[in-house]
C-alpha positions in Angstrom: 0.0 0.0 0.0 1.3 3.4 -1.0 1.4 6.0 1.8 1.1 9.7 1.3 1.5 12.4 3.9 -2.2 12.5 4.5 -3.0 8.8 4.6 -3.1 5.7 2.4 -4.1 5.7 -1.3 -7.0 3.2 -1.0 -10.5 4.2 -2.0 -13.4 2.8 0.0 -16.9 2.1 -1.2 -18.1 2.7 2.3 -17.3 6.4 2.0 -19.2 6.7 -1.3 -22.2 4.5 -0.3 -25.2 6.7 -0.3 -23.1 9.9 -0.7 -25.0 12.7 -2.5 -22.9 13.6 -5.5 -23.6 16.1 -8.3 -21.8 15.8 -11.6 -22.1 18.7 -14.0 -21.4 17.8 -17.6 -22.4 14.2 -16.8 -23.5 13.6 -20.4 -20.0 14.2 -21.7 -17.2 11.6 -22.2 -15.4 12.1 -18.9 -18.6 12.8 -17.0 -20.2 9.5 -18.3 -17.2 7.5 -17.1 -17.3 9.2 -13.7 -21.0 8.5 -13.3 -20.4 4.8 -14.1 -17.6 4.6 -11.5 -19.6 6.5 -8.8 -22.5 4.0 -9.5 -20.2 1.1 -8.8 -19.1 2.8 -5.5 -22.8 3.1 -4.5 -23.1 6.9 -4.6 -26.4 8.8 -5.1 -25.7 10.5 -8.4 -27.3 13.7 -9.7 -26.5 15.1 -13.2 -26.7 18.6 -14.6 -25.8 19.1 -18.2 -26.8 19.9 -21.7 -27.7 17.0 -24.0 -24.9 14.6 -25.0 -22.6 16.5 -27.4 -22.2 13.8 -30.0 -24.1 11.0 -31.7 -23.2 8.3 -30.8 -22.2 9.0 -27.2 -21.2 7.0 -24.1 -24.0 8.4 -22.0 -26.8 6.8 -24.2 -24.8 3.7 -25.2 -24.2 2.8 -21.6 -27.7 3.8 -20.4 -26.2 6.0 -17.7 -29.5 7.8 -17.1 -30.9 4.7 -15.4 -28.0 5.0 -12.8 -28.9 8.5 -11.7 -31.3 9.8 -9.1 -32.0 12.8 -11.3 -30.9 13.6 -14.9 -31.3 17.4 -15.2 -30.8 19.2 -18.5 -29.5 22.7 -18.0 -26.8 25.2 -18.9 -24.3 26.3 -16.3 -24.6 29.8 -17.7 -28.2 29.8 -16.4 -27.7 30.8 -12.8 -31.3 30.6 -11.7 -31.8 27.0 -13.0 -28.5 25.8 -11.7 -29.1 27.4 -8.3 -32.6 26.0 -7.8 -31.5 22.5 -8.8 -28.5 22.5 -6.4 -30.7 23.8 -3.6 -33.3 21.1 -4.4 -30.9 18.1 -4.4 -28.4 19.3 -1.7 -25.3 17.5 -2.9 -22.4 17.0 -0.4 -19.8 16.6 -3.2 -19.7 18.3 -6.6 -17.6 17.3 -9.6 -17.7 20.2 -12.1 -17.0 18.9 -15.6 -19.5 21.1 -17.6 -17.3 22.9 -20.1 -16.6 23.7 -23.7 -13.6 21.3 -24.0 -12.4 21.5 -27.6 -9.4 23.7 -28.6 -10.2 24.1 -32.2 -13.9 24.8 -31.6 -12.8 27.6 -29.2 -11.0 29.3 -32.1 -14.3 29.6 -34.0 -16.4 30.3 -30.9 -14.3 32.1 -28.4 -17.1 34.1 -26.7 -19.1 30.9 -26.2 -16.0 29.2 -24.8 -15.3 31.9 -22.3 -18.9 32.2 -21.3 -19.3 28.5 -20.6 -16.0 27.8 -19.0 -15.5 31.0 -17.0 -19.0 32.3 -16.2 -20.4 28.8 -15.9 -17.9 28.1 -13.2 -18.5 31.5 -11.6 -22.2 30.7 -11.4 -21.4 27.4 -9.7 -19.1 29.0 -7.1 -21.7 31.7 -6.4 -24.4 29.1 -5.8 -22.3 27.0 -3.4 -21.2 30.2 -1.6 -24.8 30.3 -0.3 -25.0 26.6 0.6 -24.0 25.0 3.9 -24.6 21.4 2.7 -21.7 21.3 0.1 -18.5 19.9 1.6 -16.2 19.3 -1.4 -16.0 20.7 -4.9 -13.7 19.3 -7.6 -13.4 21.6 -10.6 -11.8 20.0 -13.7 -9.6 22.2 -15.8 -6.8 20.9 -18.0 -3.0 20.5 -18.5 -3.2 23.4 -21.0 -3.6 26.0 -18.2 0.1 26.5 -18.0 2.1 29.2 -19.8 3.7 26.6 -22.1 7.4 27.2 -22.9 7.8 24.0 -24.9 10.5 23.0 -22.5 11.5 19.5 -21.5 10.5 20.0 -17.8 7.1 18.8 -16.6 4.8 21.6 -15.3 4.2 21.8 -11.5 1.1 23.2 -9.9 3.1 26.3 -8.8 4.2 27.1 -12.4 2.8 30.2 -14.1 -0.6 30.0 -15.8 -1.2 31.2 -19.4 -3.0 30.5 -22.6 -2.1 31.3 -26.2 -5.4 30.1 -27.5 -9.0 30.8 -26.3 -9.6 27.4 -24.8 -6.4 27.4 -22.8 -6.9 31.0 -21.7 -10.5 30.2 -20.5 -9.3 27.3 -18.4 -6.4 29.4 -16.9 -9.0 32.0 -16.0 -11.0 29.3 -14.3 -8.0 28.5 -12.2 -7.7 32.2 -11.2 -11.4 32.5 -10.6 -11.4 29.4 -8.2 -8.4 30.7 -6.4 -10.0 34.1 -5.9 -13.2 32.6 -4.5 -11.2 30.3 -2.3 -9.3 33.2 -0.8 -12.2 35.5 -0.5 -15.1 33.3 0.5 -14.0 29.7 1.3 -11.2 30.2 3.8 -12.6 28.9 7.1 -13.1 25.4 8.4 -16.8 25.4 7.7 -16.4 26.3 4.0 -16.6 23.9 1.2 -13.2 22.4 0.2 -12.4 23.7 -3.2 -9.9 22.0 -5.6 -9.0 22.3 -9.3 -7.6 19.2 -11.0 -5.5 19.1 -14.2 -5.0 16.0 -16.3 -3.4 15.1 -19.6 -4.9 13.9 -22.9 -7.3 11.2 -21.9 -8.1 8.2 -24.0 -10.8 5.6 -23.5 -13.8 4.0 -25.1 -16.9 6.0 -25.9 -15.3 9.3 -27.0 -16.7 10.6 -30.3 -15.6 14.2 -30.0 -14.4 16.1 -33.1 -10.7 17.0 -33.4 -9.5 14.5 -30.8 -6.9 11.9 -31.8 -8.5 8.7 -30.7 -12.1 9.4 -32.0 -10.5 10.6 -35.3 -8.6 7.4 -35.5 -11.7 5.3 -34.8 -13.7 7.1 -37.5 -10.8 6.5 -39.9 -10.6 2.8 -39.0 -14.3 2.2 -39.3 -14.5 4.2 -42.6 -11.3 2.8 -44.1 -10.0 6.3 -44.7 -6.6 7.9 -43.7 -6.2 9.6 -40.4 -5.2 13.3 -40.7 -2.4 14.5 -38.5 -1.3 18.1 -38.0 1.7 17.6 -35.6 2.8 13.9 -35.7 5.9 14.5 -33.5 4.0 16.4 -30.8 4.4 14.9 -27.3 1.3 14.8 -25.1 0.7 13.3 -21.6 -1.5 10.5 -22.8 -3.4 8.5 -20.1 -6.5 6.3 -19.9 -9.5 8.2 -18.6 -9.6 6.0 -15.4 -6.2 7.4 -14.3 -7.3 11.0 -13.6 -10.8 9.9 -12.5 -9.1 7.8 -9.8 -7.2 10.9 -8.7 -10.4 13.0 -8.6 -12.3 10.4 -6.5 -9.3 9.8 -4.2 -8.9 13.6 -3.7 -12.6 14.0 -2.8 -12.6 11.1 -0.4 -9.3 11.8 1.4 -10.0 15.6 1.7 -12.9 14.8 4.0 -10.4 14.1 6.8 -7.9 16.8 6.0 -7.5 20.0 8.0 -4.3 21.5 6.5 -5.2 24.4 4.3 -2.0 23.8 2.2 -3.8 21.1 0.2 -6.6 23.5 -0.9 -5.0 24.1 -4.3 -4.6 22.7 -7.8 -3.6 19.1 -8.4 -1.9 17.5 -11.4 -2.9 13.9 -12.4 -0.7 13.2 -15.4 0.9 10.2 -17.0 4.3 8.8 -16.1 7.2 10.5 -17.8 8.4 7.0 -18.9 5.2 6.6 -20.9 5.6 9.4 -23.4 4.6 8.9 -26.9 4.3 11.2 -29.9 1.0 11.6 -31.7 2.3 9.4 -34.6 3.4 6.7 -32.2 0.0 6.6 -30.6 -1.7 6.4 -34.0 0.6 3.6 -35.1 -0.1 1.6 -31.9 -3.8 2.0 -32.2 -3.9 0.9 -35.9 -1.7 -2.1 -35.0 -4.0 -3.1 -32.1 -6.9 -2.8 -34.6 -5.0 -5.1 -37.0 -5.2 -2.6 -39.9 -2.5 -1.0 -42.0 -1.8 2.5 -41.0 -2.9 5.3 -43.3 -1.8 8.8 -42.5 -2.3 12.1 -44.2 -0.2 15.0 -43.0 -2.1 18.3 -43.0 -1.0 21.8 -42.2 -2.6 23.6 -39.2 -3.3 27.1 -40.2 -3.6 29.9 -37.6 -4.0 27.5 -34.7 -1.4 27.5 -32.0 -0.5 24.0 -30.8 2.3 23.2 -28.3 5.0 20.8 -29.4 5.7 19.4 -26.0 3.6 19.2 -22.8 4.3 17.3 -19.6 2.8 17.3 -16.2 4.6 16.8 -12.8 2.3 14.8 -10.5 4.7 14.7 -7.6 2.2 16.4 -5.3 -0.5 13.8 -5.9 2.0 11.0 -5.6 3.5 12.4 -2.3 0.3 13.6 -0.6 -2.3 11.3 -1.9 -0.3 8.1 -2.8 -1.9 8.3 -6.3 0.1 7.1 -9.3 -0.7 5.9 -12.8 -1.5 2.2 -13.1 -1.8 1.6 -16.8 0.8 2.3 -19.4 -0.2 4.2 -22.6 -0.1 0.8 -24.4 -2.4 -0.8 -21.8 -4.7 2.2 -22.1 -4.8 1.9 -25.9 -5.4 -1.8 -25.7 -8.5 -1.4 -23.5 -9.7 1.5 -25.6 -9.6 -0.5 -28.8 -11.3 -3.4 -27.0 -14.1 -1.1 -26.0 -14.8 0.2 -29.5 -14.6 -3.3 -31.0 -17.0 -4.6 -28.4 -19.4 -1.8 -29.2 -19.2 -2.6 -32.9 -20.1 -6.2 -32.0 -23.3 -4.9 -30.4 -22.5 -6.0 -26.8 -24.0 -4.6 -23.6 -21.7 -1.6 -23.2 -22.9 -0.6 -19.7 -21.8 -4.1 -18.5 -18.6 -4.0 -20.5 -17.6 -0.5 -19.3 -18.4 -1.6 -15.7 -16.0 -4.5 -16.2 -13.2 -2.2 -17.4 -13.7 0.0 -14.3 -13.8 -3.1 -12.1 -10.6 -4.5 -13.7 -8.8 -1.2 -13.1 -10.2 -0.8 -9.5 -8.9 -4.3 -8.7 -5.4 -3.0 -9.3 -5.7 -0.3 -6.7 -4.4 -0.6 -3.1 
């Protein structure tokens, strides 16, 4: 068992059993996986989100609505609706994933991106500022919040924030917004515990977002067309989606017994530095696992800033939480390919996704 400064790294279903949990953005890719895992842990799950962003989508394929106590459709920019819903359900823990998550979309729709990501989060913080029942809030941002220097060093939570594109800037603003609310309103022992969490490029079954590498590859494989790559040699912190979700859940659980204000901060949950792969290497691995010859078209990215190298330093999570990655990039790609192939075979994807979560959870301390 790994020991951190604040306790062991185990996760207990007894903590989550019957726990009232709100997931905003629960119809999205990461939100859907989180709801499935919370269901396995026995939590009482409430959702607040727009409709699923793609067709097909994991939320509908895995029948996640049947796992929820309430499946509320709403926009986080709508303060009145968000407020009345939270007051009605009175969650103890909130995972805030509702966001506009796509870099290229943000170039075409910057105002919408800033409104959803920044003001949507501000609305949530303003609601919970008035609520005594909320104990812990986990706000999901991104590894792209850092002022990226394209250096070889991994970014630590204390490194400067920045954003050369609208999406990255909006998420860096969220980090500053959360910090300001934490300093101004959530500073005593009775206040909700407020965290931001930053992860790398997540992979996993059930993602059909546009302009994401794995979904683009799956569409190319199914359609027997070449995959288009803009920066094949770019390095990203690839990780299976269960890796950061484990960190989010562990942080929410362990924080319930913490009293040291130093942990009320941002947390990185990135992949191991020994698991780095370029975009092209990931694509080649995925095509090989699918048993199809690789077909790549190199395309030029015009007027879109993309970093060549991005790494995260997760020392804080390793030291204080005992968290660490369990699956290599190759293992993550293997279970991802298995998920999509099983879906194509028409299997019960709620059952299959539960099994992948259970297999991962069995590896935990």
